[in-house]
VEXLOLO-626297 format. One record per residue (C-alpha): residue in one letter; x, y, z; residue number from 1. Coordinates in nm, 2 decimals, decimal comma. Example, Ala and Ser with C-alpha at 12.3 -4.5 7.8 and 13.67 -1.06 7.14 Angstrom:
BEGIN
ATOM/aa/east/north/up/i
ATOM/a/1,23/-0,45/0,78/1 .
ATOM/s/1,37/-0,11/0,71/2 .
END
This chain:
BEGIN
ATOM/aa/east/north/up/i
ATOM/x/-6,63/-2,41/20,64/1 .
ATOM/x/-6,55/-2,08/20,47/2 .
ATOM/x/-6,33/-1,80/20,60/3 .
ATOM/x/-6,41/-1,44/20,52/4 .
ATOM/x/-6,14/-1,18/20,54/5 .
ATOM/x/-6,28/-0,83/20,59/6 .
ATOM/x/-6,05/-0,53/20,52/7 .
ATOM/x/-6,17/-0,18/20,59/8 .
ATOM/x/-6,01/0,15/20,50/9 .
ATOM/x/-6,02/0,52/20,41/10 .
ATOM/x/-5,76/0,68/20,20/11 .
ATOM/x/-5,52/0,39/20,24/12 .
ATOM/x/-5,40/0,37/19,88/13 .
ATOM/x/-5,04/0,38/19,98/14 .
ATOM/x/-5,07/0,06/20,18/15 .
ATOM/x/-5,40/-0,10/20,07/16 .
ATOM/x/-5,25/-0,30/19,77/17 .
ATOM/x/-4,98/-0,45/19,99/18 .
ATOM/x/-5,25/-0,54/20,25/19 .
ATOM/x/-5,48/-0,71/20,00/20 .
ATOM/x/-5,19/-0,90/19,84/21 .
ATOM/x/-5,08/-1,03/20,18/22 .
ATOM/x/-5,43/-1,17/20,24/23 .
ATOM/x/-5,45/-1,33/19,90/24 .
ATOM/x/-5,10/-1,48/19,95/25 .
ATOM/x/-5,20/-1,61/20,29/26 .
ATOM/x/-5,51/-1,78/20,14/27 .
ATOM/x/-5,31/-1,94/19,87/28 .
ATOM/x/-5,02/-2,06/20,10/29 .
ATOM/x/-5,26/-2,21/20,35/30 .
ATOM/x/-5,50/-2,36/20,08/31 .
ATOM/x/-5,80/-2,20/20,25/32 .
ATOM/x/-6,15/-2,19/20,12/33 .
ATOM/x/-6,18/-1,82/20,17/34 .
ATOM/x/-6,31/-1,49/20,04/35 .
ATOM/x/-6,18/-1,13/20,06/36 .
ATOM/x/-6,39/-0,82/20,10/37 .
ATOM/x/-6,30/-0,46/20,12/38 .
ATOM/x/-6,53/-0,19/20,27/39 .
ATOM/x/-6,44/0,17/20,20/40 .
ATOM/x/-6,54/0,47/20,41/41 .
ATOM/x/-6,56/0,73/20,13/42 .
ATOM/x/-6,20/0,75/20,03/43 .
ATOM/x/-6,09/1,04/19,81/44 .
ATOM/x/-5,78/0,86/19,68/45 .
ATOM/x/-5,76/0,55/19,46/46 .
ATOM/x/-5,84/0,30/19,73/47 .
ATOM/x/-6,16/0,17/19,57/48 .
ATOM/x/-6,01/0,14/19,23/49 .
ATOM/x/-5,72/-0,06/19,38/50 .
ATOM/x/-5,94/-0,29/19,58/51 .
ATOM/x/-6,17/-0,37/19,29/52 .
ATOM/x/-5,87/-0,54/19,12/53 .
ATOM/x/-5,84/-0,79/19,40/54 .
ATOM/x/-6,18/-0,85/19,56/55 .
ATOM/x/-6,54/-0,75/19,62/56 .
ATOM/x/-6,54/-0,39/19,72/57 .
ATOM/x/-6,81/-0,19/19,89/58 .
ATOM/x/-6,85/0,19/19,93/59 .
ATOM/x/-7,04/0,33/20,22/60 .
ATOM/x/-7,27/0,61/20,10/61 .
ATOM/x/-7,42/0,72/20,43/62 .
ATOM/x/-7,26/0,77/20,77/63 .
ATOM/x/-6,93/0,59/20,80/64 .
ATOM/x/-6,68/0,49/21,06/65 .
ATOM/x/-6,48/0,17/21,13/66 .
ATOM/x/-6,76/0,01/21,33/67 .
ATOM/x/-7,01/0,06/21,04/68 .
ATOM/x/-6,76/-0,06/20,79/69 .
ATOM/x/-6,69/-0,39/20,98/70 .
ATOM/x/-7,06/-0,45/21,03/71 .
ATOM/x/-7,12/-0,41/20,66/72 .
ATOM/x/-6,83/-0,64/20,59/73 .
ATOM/x/-6,97/-0,91/20,82/74 .
ATOM/x/-7,32/-0,86/20,67/75 .
ATOM/x/-7,19/-0,93/20,32/76 .
ATOM/x/-6,94/-1,21/20,42/77 .
ATOM/x/-7,04/-1,57/20,36/78 .
ATOM/x/-6,79/-1,73/20,61/79 .
ATOM/x/-6,85/-1,87/20,95/80 .
ATOM/x/-6,50/-1,75/21,05/81 .
ATOM/x/-6,45/-1,37/21,02/82 .
ATOM/x/-6,10/-1,22/21,01/83 .
ATOM/x/-6,08/-0,84/21,03/84 .
ATOM/x/-5,79/-0,62/20,95/85 .
ATOM/x/-5,73/-0,26/20,85/86 .
ATOM/x/-5,61/-0,14/20,51/87 .
ATOM/x/-5,27/-0,03/20,65/88 .
ATOM/x/-5,18/-0,38/20,77/89 .
ATOM/x/-4,99/-0,68/20,62/90 .
ATOM/x/-5,11/-1,02/20,72/91 .
ATOM/x/-4,85/-1,29/20,81/92 .
ATOM/x/-4,94/-1,60/20,63/93 .
ATOM/x/-4,77/-1,83/20,88/94 .
ATOM/x/-5,00/-1,71/21,16/95 .
ATOM/x/-5,32/-1,85/21,02/96 .
ATOM/x/-5,24/-2,22/21,09/97 .
ATOM/x/-5,20/-2,13/21,45/98 .
ATOM/x/-5,56/-2,02/21,49/99 .
ATOM/x/-5,74/-2,22/21,22/100 .
ATOM/x/-5,82/-2,59/21,18/101 .
ATOM/x/-5,78/-2,76/20,85/102 .
ATOM/x/-6,15/-2,69/20,79/103 .
ATOM/x/-6,11/-2,32/20,85/104 .
ATOM/x/-6,27/-2,32/21,19/105 .
ATOM/x/-6,12/-2,11/21,47/106 .
ATOM/x/-5,94/-2,30/21,76/107 .
ATOM/x/-6,10/-2,04/21,99/108 .
ATOM/x/-6,40/-1,81/21,92/109 .
ATOM/x/-6,21/-1,48/21,96/110 .
ATOM/x/-5,84/-1,46/21,88/111 .
ATOM/x/-5,56/-1,23/21,77/112 .
ATOM/x/-5,19/-1,20/21,78/113 .
ATOM/x/-4,91/-0,95/21,83/114 .
ATOM/x/-4,84/-0,70/21,56/115 .
ATOM/x/-4,54/-0,48/21,47/116 .
ATOM/x/-4,60/-0,11/21,42/117 .
ATOM/x/-4,40/0,06/21,15/118 .
ATOM/x/-4,41/0,43/21,25/119 .
ATOM/x/-4,41/0,72/21,00/120 .
ATOM/x/-4,44/1,09/21,01/121 .
ATOM/x/-4,73/1,27/20,84/122 .
ATOM/x/-4,52/1,30/20,52/123 .
ATOM/x/-4,48/0,92/20,50/124 .
ATOM/x/-4,11/0,92/20,62/125 .
ATOM/x/-4,02/0,60/20,81/126 .
ATOM/x/-3,93/0,67/21,18/127 .
ATOM/x/-3,90/0,34/21,37/128 .
ATOM/x/-4,06/0,01/21,43/129 .
ATOM/x/-4,16/-0,19/21,74/130 .
ATOM/x/-4,42/-0,43/21,87/131 .
ATOM/x/-4,74/-0,26/21,98/132 .
ATOM/x/-4,64/-0,27/22,35/133 .
ATOM/x/-4,98/-0,20/22,49/134 .
ATOM/x/-5,10/-0,55/22,39/135 .
ATOM/x/-4,77/-0,73/22,35/136 .
ATOM/x/-4,73/-1,07/22,50/137 .
ATOM/x/-4,43/-1,31/22,49/138 .
ATOM/x/-4,65/-1,61/22,56/139 .
ATOM/x/-5,01/-1,69/22,47/140 .
ATOM/x/-5,24/-1,50/22,71/141 .
ATOM/x/-5,60/-1,39/22,75/142 .
ATOM/x/-5,69/-1,02/22,73/143 .
ATOM/x/-6,01/-0,82/22,77/144 .
ATOM/x/-5,96/-0,60/22,46/145 .
ATOM/x/-5,87/-0,63/22,09/146 .
ATOM/x/-5,77/-0,38/21,82/147 .
ATOM/x/-5,85/-0,36/21,45/148 .
ATOM/x/-5,69/-0,70/21,39/149 .
ATOM/x/-5,88/-1,01/21,51/150 .
ATOM/x/-6,06/-1,32/21,42/151 .
ATOM/x/-6,41/-1,42/21,56/152 .
ATOM/x/-6,67/-1,68/21,49/153 .
ATOM/x/-6,98/-1,55/21,31/154 .
ATOM/x/-7,19/-1,70/21,59/155 .
ATOM/x/-7,02/-1,49/21,86/156 .
ATOM/x/-7,03/-1,18/21,64/157 .
ATOM/x/-7,40/-1,21/21,58/158 .
ATOM/x/-7,47/-1,29/21,95/159 .
ATOM/x/-7,33/-0,95/22,06/160 .
ATOM/x/-7,47/-0,76/21,75/161 .
ATOM/x/-7,13/-0,69/21,60/162 .
ATOM/x/-6,98/-0,34/21,67/163 .
ATOM/x/-7,18/-0,05/21,80/164 .
ATOM/x/-7,18/0,23/21,54/165 .
ATOM/x/-7,19/0,51/21,79/166 .
ATOM/x/-6,82/0,45/21,85/167 .
ATOM/x/-6,63/0,65/21,59/168 .
ATOM/x/-6,32/0,55/21,77/169 .
ATOM/x/-6,27/0,27/22,03/170 .
ATOM/x/-6,53/0,04/21,86/171 .
ATOM/x/-6,28/-0,25/21,89/172 .
ATOM/x/-6,23/-0,19/22,26/173 .
ATOM/x/-6,60/-0,17/22,32/174 .
ATOM/x/-6,65/-0,51/22,14/175 .
ATOM/x/-6,37/-0,67/22,35/176 .
ATOM/x/-6,51/-0,54/22,68/177 .
ATOM/x/-6,87/-0,65/22,60/178 .
ATOM/x/-6,73/-1,00/22,53/179 .
ATOM/x/-6,51/-1,00/22,84/180 .
ATOM/x/-6,82/-0,92/23,05/181 .
ATOM/x/-6,98/-1,23/22,90/182 .
ATOM/x/-6,67/-1,43/23,02/183 .
ATOM/x/-6,51/-1,45/22,67/184 .
ATOM/x/-6,16/-1,30/22,67/185 .
ATOM/x/-5,95/-1,25/22,36/186 .
ATOM/x/-5,69/-1,52/22,31/187 .
ATOM/x/-5,38/-1,32/22,23/188 .
ATOM/x/-5,12/-1,55/22,06/189 .
ATOM/x/-4,76/-1,46/22,12/190 .
ATOM/x/-4,69/-1,49/21,74/191 .
ATOM/x/-4,69/-1,20/21,50/192 .
ATOM/x/-5,02/-1,17/21,31/193 .
ATOM/x/-4,95/-0,86/21,11/194 .
ATOM/x/-4,73/-0,55/21,04/195 .
ATOM/x/-4,91/-0,22/21,09/196 .
ATOM/x/-4,80/0,09/20,89/197 .
ATOM/x/-4,91/0,40/21,08/198 .
ATOM/x/-4,83/0,75/21,18/199 .
ATOM/x/-4,66/0,75/21,52/200 .
ATOM/x/-4,92/0,78/21,80/201 .
ATOM/x/-4,71/1,04/21,98/202 .
ATOM/x/-4,62/1,24/21,67/203 .
ATOM/x/-4,71/1,60/21,74/204 .
ATOM/x/-4,94/1,65/21,44/205 .
ATOM/x/-5,13/1,34/21,52/206 .
ATOM/x/-5,18/1,43/21,89/207 .
ATOM/x/-5,32/1,78/21,80/208 .
ATOM/x/-5,54/1,64/21,52/209 .
ATOM/x/-5,69/1,38/21,76/210 .
ATOM/x/-5,74/1,65/22,03/211 .
ATOM/x/-5,90/1,91/21,81/212 .
ATOM/x/-6,13/1,66/21,63/213 .
ATOM/x/-6,26/1,54/21,97/214 .
ATOM/x/-6,23/1,18/21,84/215 .
ATOM/x/-6,06/1,07/22,16/216 .
ATOM/x/-6,39/1,11/22,35/217 .
ATOM/x/-6,53/0,80/22,19/218 .
ATOM/x/-6,25/0,57/22,31/219 .
ATOM/x/-6,25/0,73/22,66/220 .
ATOM/x/-6,56/0,94/22,76/221 .
ATOM/x/-6,82/0,73/22,58/222 .
ATOM/x/-6,64/0,40/22,64/223 .
ATOM/x/-6,60/0,46/23,02/224 .
ATOM/x/-6,96/0,57/23,05/225 .
ATOM/x/-7,09/0,28/22,85/226 .
ATOM/x/-6,90/0,03/23,07/227 .
ATOM/x/-6,91/0,20/23,41/228 .
ATOM/x/-6,98/-0,13/23,58/229 .
ATOM/x/-6,73/-0,34/23,38/230 .
ATOM/x/-6,43/-0,42/23,60/231 .
ATOM/x/-6,20/-0,45/23,30/232 .
ATOM/x/-6,28/-0,10/23,19/233 .
ATOM/x/-6,23/0,04/23,54/234 .
ATOM/x/-5,88/-0,12/23,54/235 .
ATOM/x/-5,81/0,04/23,20/236 .
ATOM/x/-5,91/0,38/23,33/237 .
ATOM/x/-5,68/0,34/23,63/238 .
ATOM/x/-5,38/0,24/23,41/239 .
ATOM/x/-5,44/0,45/23,10/240 .
ATOM/x/-5,60/0,77/23,24/241 .
ATOM/x/-5,49/0,83/23,60/242 .
ATOM/x/-5,47/1,20/23,55/243 .
ATOM/x/-5,83/1,21/23,44/244 .
ATOM/x/-5,93/1,05/23,77/245 .
ATOM/x/-5,71/1,30/23,96/246 .
ATOM/x/-5,89/1,58/23,77/247 .
ATOM/x/-6,23/1,45/23,87/248 .
ATOM/x/-6,13/1,42/24,24/249 .
ATOM/x/-5,97/1,77/24,23/250 .
ATOM/x/-6,29/1,92/24,11/251 .
ATOM/x/-6,48/1,75/24,38/252 .
ATOM/x/-6,23/1,87/24,64/253 .
ATOM/x/-6,25/2,22/24,51/254 .
ATOM/x/-6,61/2,23/24,62/255 .
ATOM/x/-6,51/2,20/24,98/256 .
ATOM/x/-6,15/2,33/24,99/257 .
ATOM/x/-5,99/2,65/24,86/258 .
ATOM/x/-6,04/2,63/24,48/259 .
ATOM/x/-5,68/2,66/24,38/260 .
ATOM/x/-5,54/2,39/24,61/261 .
ATOM/x/-5,69/2,09/24,43/262 .
ATOM/x/-5,61/2,25/24,09/263 .
ATOM/x/-5,25/2,29/24,19/264 .
ATOM/x/-5,24/1,92/24,30/265 .
ATOM/x/-5,38/1,81/23,96/266 .
ATOM/x/-5,13/2,02/23,77/267 .
ATOM/x/-4,84/1,88/23,97/268 .
ATOM/x/-4,96/1,52/23,94/269 .
ATOM/x/-5,01/1,56/23,56/270 .
ATOM/x/-4,66/1,72/23,53/271 .
ATOM/x/-4,51/1,41/23,70/272 .
ATOM/x/-4,71/1,17/23,49/273 .
ATOM/x/-4,60/1,32/23,16/274 .
ATOM/x/-4,24/1,34/23,28/275 .
ATOM/x/-4,26/0,97/23,38/276 .
ATOM/x/-4,41/0,87/23,04/277 .
ATOM/x/-4,12/1,05/22,86/278 .
ATOM/x/-3,85/0,93/23,09/279 .
ATOM/x/-3,68/0,72/22,82/280 .
ATOM/x/-3,70/1,00/22,56/281 .
ATOM/x/-3,72/1,33/22,74/282 .
ATOM/x/-3,72/1,60/22,47/283 .
ATOM/x/-3,80/1,97/22,42/284 .
ATOM/x/-4,15/1,85/22,33/285 .
ATOM/x/-4,23/1,79/22,70/286 .
ATOM/x/-4,41/2,11/22,74/287 .
ATOM/x/-4,63/2,04/22,44/288 .
ATOM/x/-4,71/1,69/22,57/289 .
ATOM/x/-4,80/1,85/22,90/290 .
ATOM/x/-5,04/2,10/22,75/291 .
ATOM/x/-5,20/1,83/22,53/292 .
ATOM/x/-5,25/1,61/22,84/293 .
ATOM/x/-5,42/1,89/23,03/294 .
ATOM/x/-5,65/1,98/22,74/295 .
ATOM/x/-5,73/1,61/22,68/296 .
ATOM/x/-5,83/1,54/23,04/297 .
ATOM/x/-6,06/1,84/23,04/298 .
ATOM/x/-6,21/1,73/22,71/299 .
ATOM/x/-6,26/1,37/22,83/300 .
ATOM/x/-6,43/1,49/23,15/301 .
ATOM/x/-6,67/1,71/22,96/302 .
ATOM/x/-6,74/1,44/22,71/303 .
ATOM/x/-6,82/1,19/22,99/304 .
ATOM/x/-7,11/1,41/23,11/305 .
ATOM/x/-7,22/1,59/22,79/306 .
ATOM/x/-7,13/1,39/22,48/307 .
ATOM/x/-7,39/1,13/22,37/308 .
ATOM/x/-7,34/1,00/22,02/309 .
ATOM/x/-7,64/0,81/21,87/310 .
ATOM/x/-7,61/0,44/21,82/311 .
ATOM/x/-7,88/0,45/21,55/312 .
ATOM/x/-7,76/0,44/21,19/313 .
ATOM/x/-7,90/0,35/20,85/314 .
ATOM/x/-7,66/0,14/20,66/315 .
ATOM/x/-7,63/0,28/20,31/316 .
ATOM/x/-7,37/0,13/20,08/317 .
ATOM/x/-7,32/-0,02/19,74/318 .
ATOM/x/-7,10/-0,28/19,58/319 .
ATOM/x/-6,86/-0,13/19,33/320 .
END
């Protein structure tokens, strides 16, 4: 049984070579019958040139995003076991024996592990490192969502139709929630599967970029609307976006009460929520985080009702 590693990326030249080398090393160390593929989303750096030295590389010529790239990778892959990772990750070779049999079959149809984030600023300067705490577990557990790092059987991938291309962001969450609704949760191993090199999620420039691009609407507005009847998504909304829920109820109350009272309530709750989230590192950036939170909530609410990206896409790509 063959294993296919699918790496996706866009302008990841600074980390891509390290990523591909880590996969090649993991294949060799574990004596796997495996292949490595790279799918590029129209990079303007040397990503494709680098990838071509190590594996089969594909360039998306039409509409591109991470969901489309992974679907193309799966389409071109020969293996019955698919392992996906992003071009800014390093795979841990000693993790694979924990999820694969000697024949290369998965011990469970949908599995991942912990990963460590190495955080950088937008200039590439190292800031800190830590486990990705949103998904971290200190013992093997089952979770309803995944990230860009996971292994899945081809049979299960094909059964759900892979990833939905309308999700420019949050496509991995959507996949996990669709599987969870079928009764198949992600097995999250307590062991480290990879190191992830990324810009700090709370770094000022990244927050404003995400806000102004509107990309966050995919992982929230579109995701919540697409899974309105999924209990796992409702739980996520309650834990991840409580101020968005408060905003929704405040608007509803404003229709029957004095207009400014519900708004004042929302502003105070959001102020408290941001202060609580920054309690361990309260800085002068508090006001900026507060403004971003308010704008994001309004954007997410508008997107929920008015933003409808198409799920139809024509896959146009070529092998380089």
